[in-house]
All heavy atoms as TSV, in Angstrom:
chain	resi	resn	atom	element	x	y	z
A	1	MET	N	N	-31.959	20.649	-16.728
A	1	MET	CA	C	-33.121	20.349	-17.525
A	1	MET	C	C	-33.883	21.622	-17.891
A	1	MET	O	O	-34.415	21.730	-18.982
A	1	MET	CB	C	-34.032	19.373	-16.763
A	1	MET	CG	C	-33.420	18.000	-16.528
A	1	MET	SD	S	-32.967	17.150	-18.042
A	1	MET	CE	C	-34.534	16.675	-18.650
A	2	GLN	N	N	-33.911	22.569	-16.973
A	2	GLN	CA	C	-34.614	23.821	-17.247
A	2	GLN	C	C	-33.941	24.574	-18.393
A	2	GLN	O	O	-34.627	25.097	-19.272
A	2	GLN	CB	C	-34.654	24.686	-15.993
A	2	GLN	CG	C	-35.368	26.010	-16.213
A	2	GLN	CD	C	-35.375	26.876	-14.965
A	2	GLN	OE1	O	-34.891	26.482	-13.906
A	2	GLN	NE2	N	-35.923	28.052	-15.086
A	3	ARG	N	N	-32.619	24.617	-18.396
A	3	ARG	CA	C	-31.912	25.305	-19.480
A	3	ARG	C	C	-32.161	24.622	-20.815
A	3	ARG	O	O	-32.320	25.279	-21.842
A	3	ARG	CB	C	-30.411	25.356	-19.185
A	3	ARG	CG	C	-30.081	26.294	-18.044
A	3	ARG	CD	C	-28.615	26.317	-17.774
A	3	ARG	NE	N	-27.959	27.088	-18.817
A	3	ARG	CZ	C	-26.657	27.226	-18.907
A	3	ARG	NH1	N	-25.876	26.645	-18.039
A	3	ARG	NH2	N	-26.123	27.931	-19.863
A	4	GLN	N	N	-32.190	23.297	-20.830
A	4	GLN	CA	C	-32.467	22.577	-22.074
A	4	GLN	C	C	-33.867	22.897	-22.582
A	4	GLN	O	O	-34.072	23.158	-23.756
A	4	GLN	CB	C	-32.329	21.076	-21.866
A	4	GLN	CG	C	-30.905	20.628	-21.714
A	4	GLN	CD	C	-30.821	19.151	-21.420
A	4	GLN	OE1	O	-31.616	18.614	-20.666
A	4	GLN	NE2	N	-29.838	18.503	-22.014
A	5	ARG	N	N	-34.840	22.865	-21.688
A	5	ARG	CA	C	-36.218	23.163	-22.086
A	5	ARG	C	C	-36.336	24.585	-22.628
A	5	ARG	O	O	-36.944	24.826	-23.665
A	5	ARG	CB	C	-37.157	22.959	-20.903
A	5	ARG	CG	C	-38.617	23.191	-21.261
A	5	ARG	CD	C	-39.546	22.970	-20.082
A	5	ARG	NE	N	-39.273	23.914	-19.012
A	5	ARG	CZ	C	-38.876	23.585	-17.779
A	5	ARG	NH1	N	-38.699	22.335	-17.460
A	5	ARG	NH2	N	-38.647	24.515	-16.883
A	6	GLU	N	N	-35.729	25.551	-21.939
A	6	GLU	CA	C	-35.791	26.938	-22.388
A	6	GLU	C	C	-35.136	27.116	-23.755
A	6	GLU	O	O	-35.639	27.837	-24.607
A	6	GLU	CB	C	-35.133	27.856	-21.363
A	6	GLU	CG	C	-35.939	27.994	-20.096
A	6	GLU	CD	C	-35.205	28.743	-19.014
A	6	GLU	OE1	O	-34.042	29.153	-19.229
A	6	GLU	OE2	O	-35.800	28.932	-17.938
A	7	LEU	N	N	-33.999	26.457	-23.967
A	7	LEU	CA	C	-33.324	26.543	-25.261
A	7	LEU	C	C	-34.199	25.964	-26.363
A	7	LEU	O	O	-34.394	26.586	-27.402
A	7	LEU	CB	C	-31.995	25.795	-25.230
A	7	LEU	CG	C	-31.321	25.647	-26.598
A	7	LEU	CD1	C	-30.869	27.001	-27.124
A	7	LEU	CD2	C	-30.183	24.680	-26.530
A	8	LEU	N	N	-34.731	24.780	-26.146
A	8	LEU	CA	C	-35.547	24.145	-27.175
A	8	LEU	C	C	-36.773	24.977	-27.509
A	8	LEU	O	O	-37.116	25.160	-28.677
A	8	LEU	CB	C	-35.956	22.742	-26.736
A	8	LEU	CG	C	-34.814	21.752	-26.613
A	8	LEU	CD1	C	-35.323	20.434	-26.053
A	8	LEU	CD2	C	-34.120	21.543	-27.941
A	9	LEU	N	N	-37.430	25.514	-26.512
A	9	LEU	CA	C	-38.620	26.326	-26.770
A	9	LEU	C	C	-38.272	27.656	-27.439
A	9	LEU	O	O	-39.011	28.136	-28.293
A	9	LEU	CB	C	-39.386	26.570	-25.471
A	9	LEU	CG	C	-40.041	25.324	-24.874
A	9	LEU	CD1	C	-40.689	25.645	-23.541
A	9	LEU	CD2	C	-41.057	24.734	-25.836
A	10	SER	N	N	-37.138	28.254	-27.085
A	10	SER	CA	C	-36.763	29.529	-27.694
A	10	SER	C	C	-36.328	29.370	-29.148
A	10	SER	O	O	-36.436	30.305	-29.936
A	10	SER	CB	C	-35.653	30.204	-26.888
A	10	SER	OG	O	-34.440	29.501	-27.036
A	11	GLN	N	N	-35.833	28.201	-29.524
A	11	GLN	CA	C	-35.350	27.973	-30.887
A	11	GLN	C	C	-36.400	27.356	-31.809
A	11	GLN	O	O	-36.202	27.302	-33.018
A	11	GLN	CB	C	-34.116	27.066	-30.869
A	11	GLN	CG	C	-32.940	27.639	-30.131
A	11	GLN	CD	C	-32.440	28.916	-30.768
A	11	GLN	OE1	O	-32.395	29.056	-31.975
A	11	GLN	NE2	N	-32.061	29.868	-29.942
A	12	ALA	N	N	-37.491	26.886	-31.271
A	12	ALA	CA	C	-38.509	26.205	-32.068
A	12	ALA	C	C	-39.022	27.112	-33.186
A	12	ALA	O	O	-39.337	28.281	-32.960
A	12	ALA	CB	C	-39.658	25.759	-31.180
A	13	CYS	N	N	-39.050	26.591	-34.385
A	13	CYS	CA	C	-39.556	27.275	-35.589
A	13	CYS	C	C	-38.755	28.519	-35.956
A	13	CYS	O	O	-39.241	29.388	-36.666
A	13	CYS	CB	C	-41.032	27.627	-35.431
A	13	CYS	SG	S	-42.066	26.182	-35.198
A	14	ARG	N	N	-37.525	28.652	-35.485
A	14	ARG	CA	C	-36.679	29.801	-35.801
A	14	ARG	C	C	-35.420	29.380	-36.543
A	14	ARG	O	O	-34.387	30.029	-36.463
A	14	ARG	CB	C	-36.278	30.529	-34.515
A	14	ARG	CG	C	-37.434	31.172	-33.804
A	14	ARG	CD	C	-36.997	32.031	-32.645
A	14	ARG	NE	N	-36.003	32.988	-33.089
A	14	ARG	CZ	C	-34.916	33.297	-32.377
A	14	ARG	NH1	N	-34.688	32.734	-31.232
A	14	ARG	NH2	N	-34.052	34.172	-32.828
A	15	CYS	N	N	-35.483	28.291	-37.256
A	15	CYS	CA	C	-34.292	27.736	-37.885
A	15	CYS	C	C	-33.657	28.700	-38.887
A	15	CYS	O	O	-32.444	28.788	-38.962
A	15	CYS	CB	C	-34.623	26.415	-38.559
A	15	CYS	SG	S	-33.136	25.523	-39.032
A	16	GLN	N	N	-34.444	29.409	-39.633
A	16	GLN	CA	C	-33.883	30.339	-40.621
A	16	GLN	C	C	-33.022	31.409	-39.951
A	16	GLN	O	O	-32.076	31.918	-40.537
A	16	GLN	CB	C	-35.007	31.017	-41.415
A	16	GLN	CG	C	-35.833	30.057	-42.235
A	16	GLN	CD	C	-35.036	29.401	-43.360
A	16	GLN	OE1	O	-34.028	29.920	-43.818
A	16	GLN	NE2	N	-35.498	28.248	-43.790
A	17	ASP	N	N	-33.325	31.758	-38.700
A	17	ASP	CA	C	-32.593	32.805	-37.979
A	17	ASP	C	C	-31.354	32.285	-37.259
A	17	ASP	O	O	-30.332	32.951	-37.224
A	17	ASP	CB	C	-33.510	33.469	-36.940
A	17	ASP	CG	C	-34.704	34.142	-37.578
A	17	ASP	OD1	O	-34.596	34.593	-38.734
A	17	ASP	OD2	O	-35.750	34.211	-36.911
A	18	SER	N	N	-31.452	31.098	-36.654
A	18	SER	CA	C	-30.362	30.685	-35.769
A	18	SER	C	C	-29.922	29.236	-35.927
A	18	SER	O	O	-29.155	28.748	-35.116
A	18	SER	CB	C	-30.790	30.908	-34.315
A	18	SER	OG	O	-31.955	30.173	-34.031
A	19	GLY	N	N	-30.401	28.552	-36.944
A	19	GLY	CA	C	-30.023	27.149	-37.116
A	19	GLY	C	C	-29.443	26.887	-38.493
A	19	GLY	O	O	-29.121	27.810	-39.245
A	20	TRP	N	N	-29.323	25.632	-38.814
A	20	TRP	CA	C	-28.810	25.198	-40.113
A	20	TRP	C	C	-29.851	24.278	-40.717
A	20	TRP	O	O	-30.143	23.215	-40.171
A	20	TRP	CB	C	-27.481	24.480	-39.935
A	20	TRP	CG	C	-26.942	23.844	-41.170
A	20	TRP	CD1	C	-26.864	24.402	-42.419
A	20	TRP	CD2	C	-26.395	22.533	-41.296
A	20	TRP	NE1	N	-26.302	23.511	-43.300
A	20	TRP	CE2	C	-26.003	22.348	-42.628
A	20	TRP	CE3	C	-26.201	21.504	-40.395
A	20	TRP	CZ2	C	-25.439	21.181	-43.085
A	20	TRP	CZ3	C	-25.635	20.335	-40.852
A	20	TRP	CH2	C	-25.249	20.186	-42.188
A	21	VAL	N	N	-30.449	24.698	-41.836
A	21	VAL	CA	C	-31.434	23.880	-42.523
A	21	VAL	C	C	-30.677	22.886	-43.388
A	21	VAL	O	O	-30.033	23.267	-44.360
A	21	VAL	CB	C	-32.392	24.734	-43.382
A	21	VAL	CG1	C	-33.415	23.855	-44.070
A	21	VAL	CG2	C	-33.067	25.792	-42.535
A	22	VAL	N	N	-30.739	21.606	-43.033
A	22	VAL	CA	C	-29.927	20.588	-43.676
A	22	VAL	C	C	-30.386	20.322	-45.107
A	22	VAL	O	O	-29.599	20.354	-46.037
A	22	VAL	CB	C	-29.943	19.279	-42.856
A	22	VAL	CG1	C	-29.150	18.195	-43.554
A	22	VAL	CG2	C	-29.396	19.532	-41.468
A	23	ASN	N	N	-31.644	20.073	-45.328
A	23	ASN	CA	C	-32.134	19.772	-46.669
A	23	ASN	C	C	-33.154	20.818	-47.105
A	23	ASN	O	O	-34.161	20.511	-47.706
A	23	ASN	CB	C	-32.739	18.370	-46.721
A	23	ASN	CG	C	-33.938	18.220	-45.817
A	23	ASN	OD1	O	-34.124	19.016	-44.899
A	23	ASN	ND2	N	-34.740	17.212	-46.039
A	24	GLY	N	N	-32.862	22.067	-46.811
A	24	GLY	CA	C	-33.817	23.140	-46.959
A	24	GLY	C	C	-34.019	23.756	-48.322
A	24	GLY	O	O	-34.494	23.108	-49.239
A	25	PRO	N	N	-33.630	25.006	-48.496
A	25	PRO	CA	C	-34.045	25.823	-49.624
A	25	PRO	C	C	-33.739	25.283	-51.016
A	25	PRO	O	O	-34.409	25.663	-51.961
A	25	PRO	CB	C	-33.309	27.139	-49.416
A	25	PRO	CG	C	-32.919	27.150	-47.999
A	25	PRO	CD	C	-32.777	25.729	-47.586
A	26	ALA	N	N	-32.741	24.428	-51.156
A	26	ALA	CA	C	-32.418	23.921	-52.489
A	26	ALA	C	C	-33.618	23.153	-53.041
A	26	ALA	O	O	-34.186	22.307	-52.368
A	26	ALA	CB	C	-31.199	23.008	-52.428
A	27	LYS	N	N	-34.002	23.464	-54.238
A	27	LYS	CA	C	-35.157	22.804	-54.869
A	27	LYS	C	C	-34.708	21.507	-55.535
A	27	LYS	O	O	-33.641	21.430	-56.107
A	27	LYS	CB	C	-35.780	23.729	-55.904
A	27	LYS	CG	C	-36.206	25.053	-55.329
A	27	LYS	CD	C	-37.670	25.116	-55.265
A	27	LYS	CE	C	-38.068	26.463	-54.679
A	27	LYS	NZ	N	-39.437	26.629	-54.531
A	28	ARG	N	N	-35.552	20.511	-55.458
A	28	ARG	CA	C	-35.270	19.219	-56.090
A	28	ARG	C	C	-36.423	18.901	-57.039
A	28	ARG	O	O	-37.552	18.743	-56.605
A	28	ARG	CB	C	-35.173	18.119	-55.047
A	28	ARG	CG	C	-34.008	18.328	-54.124
A	28	ARG	CD	C	-33.946	17.211	-53.109
A	28	ARG	NE	N	-32.928	17.552	-52.126
A	28	ARG	CZ	C	-32.976	17.235	-50.869
A	28	ARG	NH1	N	-33.986	16.558	-50.397
A	28	ARG	NH2	N	-32.019	17.583	-50.055
A	29	GLY	N	N	-36.133	18.841	-58.298
A	29	GLY	CA	C	-37.172	18.517	-59.275
A	29	GLY	C	C	-38.281	19.547	-59.318
A	29	GLY	O	O	-39.418	19.210	-59.579
A	30	GLY	N	N	-37.961	20.800	-59.022
A	30	GLY	CA	C	-38.958	21.855	-59.056
A	30	GLY	C	C	-39.784	21.984	-57.790
A	30	GLY	O	O	-40.637	22.831	-57.699
A	31	LYS	N	N	-39.549	21.141	-56.794
A	31	LYS	CA	C	-40.303	21.206	-55.543
A	31	LYS	C	C	-39.352	21.415	-54.375
A	31	LYS	O	O	-38.217	20.969	-54.404
A	31	LYS	CB	C	-41.063	19.902	-55.299
A	31	LYS	CG	C	-42.158	19.623	-56.284
A	31	LYS	CD	C	-42.854	18.331	-55.900
A	31	LYS	CE	C	-43.980	18.019	-56.841
A	31	LYS	NZ	N	-44.649	16.762	-56.482
A	32	GLY	N	N	-39.836	22.078	-53.359
A	32	GLY	CA	C	-39.072	22.200	-52.134
A	32	GLY	C	C	-39.212	20.919	-51.326
A	32	GLY	O	O	-40.112	20.123	-51.568
A	33	PRO	N	N	-38.326	20.675	-50.371
A	33	PRO	CA	C	-38.413	19.463	-49.567
A	33	PRO	C	C	-39.698	19.449	-48.748
A	33	PRO	O	O	-40.136	20.478	-48.252
A	33	PRO	CB	C	-37.176	19.517	-48.683
A	33	PRO	CG	C	-36.802	20.941	-48.646
A	33	PRO	CD	C	-37.228	21.531	-49.951
A	34	GLN	N	N	-40.279	18.288	-48.615
A	34	GLN	CA	C	-41.528	18.174	-47.871
A	34	GLN	C	C	-41.299	18.325	-46.366
A	34	GLN	O	O	-42.098	18.925	-45.673
A	34	GLN	CB	C	-42.185	16.832	-48.161
A	34	GLN	CG	C	-43.567	16.710	-47.579
A	34	GLN	CD	C	-44.245	15.424	-48.021
A	34	GLN	OE1	O	-43.631	14.555	-48.626
A	34	GLN	NE2	N	-45.514	15.304	-47.721
A	35	HIS	N	N	-40.197	17.778	-45.867
A	35	HIS	CA	C	-39.900	17.838	-44.433
A	35	HIS	C	C	-38.448	18.287	-44.227
A	35	HIS	O	O	-37.571	17.457	-44.025
A	35	HIS	CB	C	-40.103	16.471	-43.782
A	35	HIS	CG	C	-41.492	15.936	-43.935
A	35	HIS	ND1	N	-42.556	16.461	-43.248
A	35	HIS	CD2	C	-41.981	14.947	-44.705
A	35	HIS	CE1	C	-43.644	15.809	-43.579
A	35	HIS	NE2	N	-43.327	14.882	-44.472
A	36	PRO	N	N	-38.185	19.604	-44.261
A	36	PRO	CA	C	-36.798	20.049	-44.039
A	36	PRO	C	C	-36.357	19.769	-42.603
A	36	PRO	O	O	-37.172	19.755	-41.685
A	36	PRO	CB	C	-36.858	21.547	-44.315
A	36	PRO	CG	C	-38.276	21.923	-44.132
A	36	PRO	CD	C	-39.090	20.710	-44.474
A	37	LEU	N	N	-35.080	19.518	-42.428
A	37	LEU	CA	C	-34.507	19.281	-41.105
A	37	LEU	C	C	-33.699	20.494	-40.682
A	37	LEU	O	O	-32.983	21.085	-41.481
A	37	LEU	CB	C	-33.589	18.058	-41.123
A	37	LEU	CG	C	-34.244	16.721	-41.415
A	37	LEU	CD1	C	-33.181	15.641	-41.504
A	37	LEU	CD2	C	-35.265	16.388	-40.353
A	38	CYS	N	N	-33.803	20.840	-39.423
A	38	CYS	CA	C	-33.049	21.960	-38.876
A	38	CYS	C	C	-32.199	21.461	-37.718
A	38	CYS	O	O	-32.668	20.703	-36.874
A	38	CYS	CB	C	-34.004	23.038	-38.378
A	38	CYS	SG	S	-33.147	24.398	-37.578
A	39	VAL	N	N	-30.941	21.875	-37.681
A	39	VAL	CA	C	-30.029	21.522	-36.603
A	39	VAL	C	C	-29.557	22.812	-35.954
A	39	VAL	O	O	-29.195	23.765	-36.639
A	39	VAL	CB	C	-28.804	20.738	-37.142
A	39	VAL	CG1	C	-27.840	20.418	-36.017
A	39	VAL	CG2	C	-29.250	19.475	-37.849
A	40	PHE	N	N	-29.588	22.863	-34.636
A	40	PHE	CA	C	-29.026	24.020	-33.942
A	40	PHE	C	C	-28.334	23.558	-32.674
A	40	PHE	O	O	-28.606	22.477	-32.149
A	40	PHE	CB	C	-30.084	25.086	-33.651
A	40	PHE	CG	C	-31.210	24.638	-32.765
A	40	PHE	CD1	C	-31.116	24.762	-31.397
A	40	PHE	CD2	C	-32.363	24.111	-33.302
A	40	PHE	CE1	C	-32.150	24.354	-30.580
A	40	PHE	CE2	C	-33.408	23.711	-32.496
A	40	PHE	CZ	C	-33.296	23.831	-31.135
A	41	ALA	N	N	-27.412	24.382	-32.210
A	41	ALA	CA	C	-26.640	24.044	-31.013
A	41	ALA	C	C	-26.326	25.314	-30.237
A	41	ALA	O	O	-26.341	26.413	-30.782
A	41	ALA	CB	C	-25.346	23.346	-31.396
A	42	GLN	N	N	-26.061	25.129	-28.964
A	42	GLN	CA	C	-25.665	26.239	-28.111
A	42	GLN	C	C	-24.759	25.692	-27.019
A	42	GLN	O	O	-24.962	24.577	-26.532
A	42	GLN	CB	C	-26.885	26.914	-27.492
A	42	GLN	CG	C	-26.531	28.128	-26.666
A	42	GLN	CD	C	-27.763	28.813	-26.106
A	42	GLN	OE1	O	-28.769	28.180	-25.830
A	42	GLN	NE2	N	-27.681	30.104	-25.943
A	43	ALA	N	N	-23.777	26.473	-26.636
A	43	ALA	CA	C	-22.873	26.079	-25.562
A	43	ALA	C	C	-22.846	27.192	-24.520
A	43	ALA	O	O	-23.039	28.361	-24.839
A	43	ALA	CB	C	-21.469	25.837	-26.103
A	44	ALA	N	N	-22.639	26.809	-23.284
A	44	ALA	CA	C	-22.587	27.790	-22.201
A	44	ALA	C	C	-21.567	27.347	-21.163
A	44	ALA	O	O	-21.324	26.149	-20.981
A	44	ALA	CB	C	-23.960	27.928	-21.558
A	45	LYS	N	N	-20.986	28.322	-20.497
A	45	LYS	CA	C	-20.055	28.034	-19.420
A	45	LYS	C	C	-20.367	28.971	-18.261
A	45	LYS	O	O	-20.604	30.154	-18.456
A	45	LYS	CB	C	-18.609	28.246	-19.871
A	45	LYS	CG	C	-17.602	27.970	-18.772
A	45	LYS	CD	C	-16.189	28.228	-19.193
A	45	LYS	CE	C	-15.254	27.993	-18.016
A	45	LYS	NZ	N	-13.894	28.360	-18.317
A	46	ALA	N	N	-20.382	28.419	-17.084
A	46	ALA	CA	C	-20.576	29.218	-15.877
A	46	ALA	C	C	-19.498	28.829	-14.875
A	46	ALA	O	O	-19.126	27.664	-14.781
A	46	ALA	CB	C	-21.961	28.952	-15.288
A	47	ASN	N	N	-19.003	29.816	-14.172
A	47	ASN	CA	C	-18.018	29.498	-13.141
A	47	ASN	C	C	-18.257	30.370	-11.923
A	47	ASN	O	O	-18.854	31.433	-12.001
A	47	ASN	CB	C	-16.583	29.626	-13.654
A	47	ASN	CG	C	-16.268	31.008	-14.173
A	47	ASN	OD1	O	-16.929	31.967	-13.847
A	47	ASN	ND2	N	-15.248	31.115	-14.982
A	48	GLY	N	N	-17.803	29.881	-10.799
A	48	GLY	CA	C	-17.942	30.613	-9.553
A	48	GLY	C	C	-16.772	30.322	-8.634
A	48	GLY	O	O	-16.181	29.246	-8.682
A	49	ASN	N	N	-16.431	31.295	-7.824
A	49	ASN	CA	C	-15.317	31.161	-6.888
A	49	ASN	C	C	-15.705	31.772	-5.548
A	49	ASN	O	O	-16.325	32.827	-5.502
A	49	ASN	CB	C	-14.067	31.891	-7.402
A	49	ASN	CG	C	-13.531	31.277	-8.661
A	49	ASN	OD1	O	-13.283	30.087	-8.703
A	49	ASN	ND2	N	-13.363	32.079	-9.688
A	50	ILE	N	N	-15.349	31.092	-4.513
A	50	ILE	CA	C	-15.483	31.625	-3.161
A	50	ILE	C	C	-14.092	31.577	-2.550
A	50	ILE	O	O	-13.484	30.516	-2.458
A	50	ILE	CB	C	-16.472	30.792	-2.321
A	50	ILE	CG1	C	-17.867	30.838	-2.955
A	50	ILE	CG2	C	-16.499	31.291	-0.885
A	50	ILE	CD1	C	-18.859	29.916	-2.289
A	51	LYS	N	N	-13.598	32.720	-2.178
A	51	LYS	CA	C	-12.240	32.795	-1.634
A	51	LYS	C	C	-12.312	32.741	-0.107
A	51	LYS	O	O	-12.955	33.573	0.524
A	51	LYS	CB	C	-11.565	34.088	-2.077
A	51	LYS	CG	C	-10.126	34.168	-1.691
A	51	LYS	CD	C	-9.456	35.386	-2.291
A	51	LYS	CE	C	-8.002	35.398	-1.924
A	51	LYS	NZ	N	-7.303	36.531	-2.531
A	52	GLY	N	N	-11.664	31.732	0.450
A	52	GLY	CA	C	-11.666	31.557	1.901
A	52	GLY	C	C	-10.678	32.497	2.586
A	52	GLY	O	O	-9.668	32.895	2.010
A	53	GLN	N	N	-10.988	32.856	3.796
A	53	GLN	CA	C	-10.127	33.725	4.597
A	53	GLN	C	C	-10.018	33.170	6.014
A	53	GLN	O	O	-10.863	32.392	6.454
A	53	GLN	CB	C	-10.706	35.141	4.680
A	53	GLN	CG	C	-10.768	35.860	3.367
A	53	GLN	CD	C	-11.417	37.230	3.524
A	53	GLN	OE1	O	-11.949	37.568	4.562
A	53	GLN	NE2	N	-11.363	38.018	2.471
A	54	ASP	N	N	-9.012	33.581	6.713
A	54	ASP	CA	C	-8.820	33.208	8.122
A	54	ASP	C	C	-8.870	31.695	8.329
A	54	ASP	O	O	-9.562	31.190	9.213
A	54	ASP	CB	C	-9.876	33.893	9.005
A	54	ASP	CG	C	-9.807	35.409	8.916
A	54	ASP	OD1	O	-8.682	35.941	8.776
A	54	ASP	OD2	O	-10.871	36.051	8.963
A	55	GLY	N	N	-8.156	30.945	7.485
A	55	GLY	CA	C	-8.082	29.504	7.639
A	55	GLY	C	C	-9.233	28.739	7.006
A	55	GLY	O	O	-9.272	27.521	7.067
A	56	ARG	N	N	-10.188	29.435	6.417
A	56	ARG	CA	C	-11.308	28.757	5.742
A	56	ARG	C	C	-10.891	28.403	4.320
A	56	ARG	O	O	-10.129	29.117	3.688
A	56	ARG	CB	C	-12.532	29.653	5.725
A	56	ARG	CG	C	-13.042	29.946	7.114
A	56	ARG	CD	C	-14.317	30.757	7.052
A	56	ARG	NE	N	-14.717	31.135	8.381
A	56	ARG	CZ	C	-14.802	32.386	8.814
A	56	ARG	NH1	N	-14.551	33.384	7.998
A	56	ARG	NH2	N	-15.176	32.639	10.041
A	57	SER	N	N	-11.418	27.310	3.830
A	57	SER	CA	C	-11.023	26.855	2.495
A	57	SER	C	C	-11.739	27.643	1.397
A	57	SER	O	O	-12.774	28.264	1.622
A	57	SER	CB	C	-11.319	25.359	2.346
A	57	SER	OG	O	-12.693	25.126	2.528
A	58	SER	N	N	-11.145	27.589	0.206
A	58	SER	CA	C	-11.717	28.239	-0.972
A	58	SER	C	C	-12.463	27.203	-1.798
A	58	SER	O	O	-12.252	25.996	-1.653
A	58	SER	CB	C	-10.613	28.870	-1.824
A	58	SER	OG	O	-9.955	29.873	-1.094
A	59	TYR	N	N	-13.315	27.674	-2.677
A	59	TYR	CA	C	-14.133	26.791	-3.499
A	59	TYR	C	C	-14.202	27.360	-4.911
A	59	TYR	O	O	-14.437	28.556	-5.090
A	59	TYR	CB	C	-15.535	26.688	-2.904
A	59	TYR	CG	C	-16.509	25.896	-3.725
A	59	TYR	CD1	C	-16.497	24.515	-3.714
A	59	TYR	CD2	C	-17.442	26.531	-4.526
A	59	TYR	CE1	C	-17.392	23.775	-4.468
A	59	TYR	CE2	C	-18.346	25.811	-5.283
A	59	TYR	CZ	C	-18.313	24.438	-5.246
A	59	TYR	OH	O	-19.199	23.724	-6.003
A	60	SER	N	N	-13.983	26.513	-5.905
A	60	SER	CA	C	-14.110	26.910	-7.310
A	60	SER	C	C	-15.018	25.913	-8.016
A	60	SER	O	O	-14.941	24.714	-7.763
A	60	SER	CB	C	-12.753	26.928	-8.012
A	60	SER	OG	O	-11.950	27.937	-7.472
A	61	SER	N	N	-15.846	26.412	-8.915
A	61	SER	CA	C	-16.767	25.549	-9.638
A	61	SER	C	C	-16.856	26.006	-11.088
A	61	SER	O	O	-16.923	27.205	-11.373
A	61	SER	CB	C	-18.153	25.636	-8.989
A	61	SER	OG	O	-19.098	24.964	-9.770
A	62	ASP	N	N	-16.828	25.057	-12.016
A	62	ASP	CA	C	-16.995	25.343	-13.440
A	62	ASP	C	C	-18.010	24.367	-14.012
A	62	ASP	O	O	-17.947	23.162	-13.735
A	62	ASP	CB	C	-15.684	25.176	-14.208
A	62	ASP	CG	C	-14.685	26.265	-13.872
A	62	ASP	OD1	O	-15.078	27.437	-13.891
A	62	ASP	OD2	O	-13.523	25.924	-13.601
A	63	ILE	N	N	-18.922	24.892	-14.797
A	63	ILE	CA	C	-19.920	24.053	-15.463
A	63	ILE	C	C	-19.908	24.421	-16.945
A	63	ILE	O	O	-20.017	25.594	-17.302
A	63	ILE	CB	C	-21.331	24.288	-14.898
A	63	ILE	CG1	C	-21.384	23.946	-13.418
A	63	ILE	CG2	C	-22.358	23.473	-15.673
A	63	ILE	CD1	C	-22.685	24.357	-12.756
A	64	PHE	N	N	-19.749	23.428	-17.792
A	64	PHE	CA	C	-19.805	23.638	-19.242
A	64	PHE	C	C	-20.895	22.740	-19.792
A	64	PHE	O	O	-20.956	21.563	-19.480
A	64	PHE	CB	C	-18.462	23.298	-19.905
A	64	PHE	CG	C	-18.446	23.618	-21.366
A	64	PHE	CD1	C	-18.235	24.914	-21.792
A	64	PHE	CD2	C	-18.674	22.640	-22.310
A	64	PHE	CE1	C	-18.235	25.227	-23.138
A	64	PHE	CE2	C	-18.669	22.932	-23.654
A	64	PHE	CZ	C	-18.460	24.234	-24.077
A	65	SER	N	N	-21.779	23.315	-20.579
A	65	SER	CA	C	-22.866	22.518	-21.121
A	65	SER	C	C	-23.041	22.806	-22.598
A	65	SER	O	O	-22.816	23.922	-23.061
A	65	SER	CB	C	-24.171	22.803	-20.361
A	65	SER	OG	O	-24.436	24.187	-20.370
A	66	THR	N	N	-23.422	21.782	-23.337
A	66	THR	CA	C	-23.688	21.896	-24.774
A	66	THR	C	C	-25.043	21.291	-25.061
A	66	THR	O	O	-25.349	20.204	-24.576
A	66	THR	CB	C	-22.618	21.129	-25.572
A	66	THR	OG1	O	-21.326	21.588	-25.181
A	66	THR	CG2	C	-22.785	21.355	-27.051
A	67	TYR	N	N	-25.828	22.005	-25.838
A	67	TYR	CA	C	-27.154	21.517	-26.213
A	67	TYR	C	C	-27.260	21.517	-27.719
A	67	TYR	O	O	-26.787	22.430	-28.379
A	67	TYR	CB	C	-28.250	22.435	-25.635
A	67	TYR	CG	C	-28.117	22.671	-24.164
A	67	TYR	CD1	C	-27.686	23.889	-23.666
A	67	TYR	CD2	C	-28.425	21.658	-23.258
A	67	TYR	CE1	C	-27.568	24.103	-22.316
A	67	TYR	CE2	C	-28.295	21.864	-21.901
A	67	TYR	CZ	C	-27.877	23.089	-21.429
A	67	TYR	OH	O	-27.741	23.304	-20.091
A	68	TYR	N	N	-27.888	20.517	-28.255
A	68	TYR	CA	C	-28.134	20.477	-29.691
A	68	TYR	C	C	-29.481	19.820	-29.935
A	68	TYR	O	O	-29.987	19.070	-29.090
A	68	TYR	CB	C	-27.019	19.741	-30.438
A	68	TYR	CG	C	-26.834	18.319	-30.018
A	68	TYR	CD1	C	-27.524	17.294	-30.668
A	68	TYR	CD2	C	-26.006	17.993	-28.969
A	68	TYR	CE1	C	-27.373	15.986	-30.264
A	68	TYR	CE2	C	-25.851	16.688	-28.560
A	68	TYR	CZ	C	-26.532	15.683	-29.220
A	68	TYR	OH	O	-26.380	14.399	-28.823
A	69	SER	N	N	-30.058	20.122	-31.075
A	69	SER	CA	C	-31.369	19.573	-31.395
A	69	SER	C	C	-31.558	19.469	-32.889
A	69	SER	O	O	-30.945	20.203	-33.665
A	69	SER	CB	C	-32.461	20.462	-30.815
A	69	SER	OG	O	-33.743	19.925	-31.075
A	70	VAL	N	N	-32.402	18.554	-33.308
A	70	VAL	CA	C	-32.824	18.415	-34.694
A	70	VAL	C	C	-34.328	18.608	-34.703
A	70	VAL	O	O	-35.051	17.979	-33.940
A	70	VAL	CB	C	-32.461	17.031	-35.268
A	70	VAL	CG1	C	-33.004	16.883	-36.676
A	70	VAL	CG2	C	-30.971	16.814	-35.231
A	71	GLU	N	N	-34.771	19.512	-35.542
A	71	GLU	CA	C	-36.199	19.813	-35.620
A	71	GLU	C	C	-36.715	19.440	-36.983
A	71	GLU	O	O	-36.080	19.721	-37.980
A	71	GLU	CB	C	-36.415	21.299	-35.366
A	71	GLU	CG	C	-37.849	21.733	-35.398
A	71	GLU	CD	C	-37.981	23.214	-35.117
A	71	GLU	OE1	O	-37.791	23.620	-33.969
A	71	GLU	OE2	O	-38.237	23.968	-36.070
């Protein structure tokens, strides 16, 4: 949840830099859209390994997460 919150707050109002404006800059009838939509996504992967010795077991962990938002 912390990673999701940090991503959403870091991307807020930065759509021109890192997102996709769905109904954005194209003008319609001489006017810009009143409420443009922005979509952005991010993916992350983390892994860890603990190698066991002297009869102790080993441990491997992988976490993959994807976040997306519409603003």
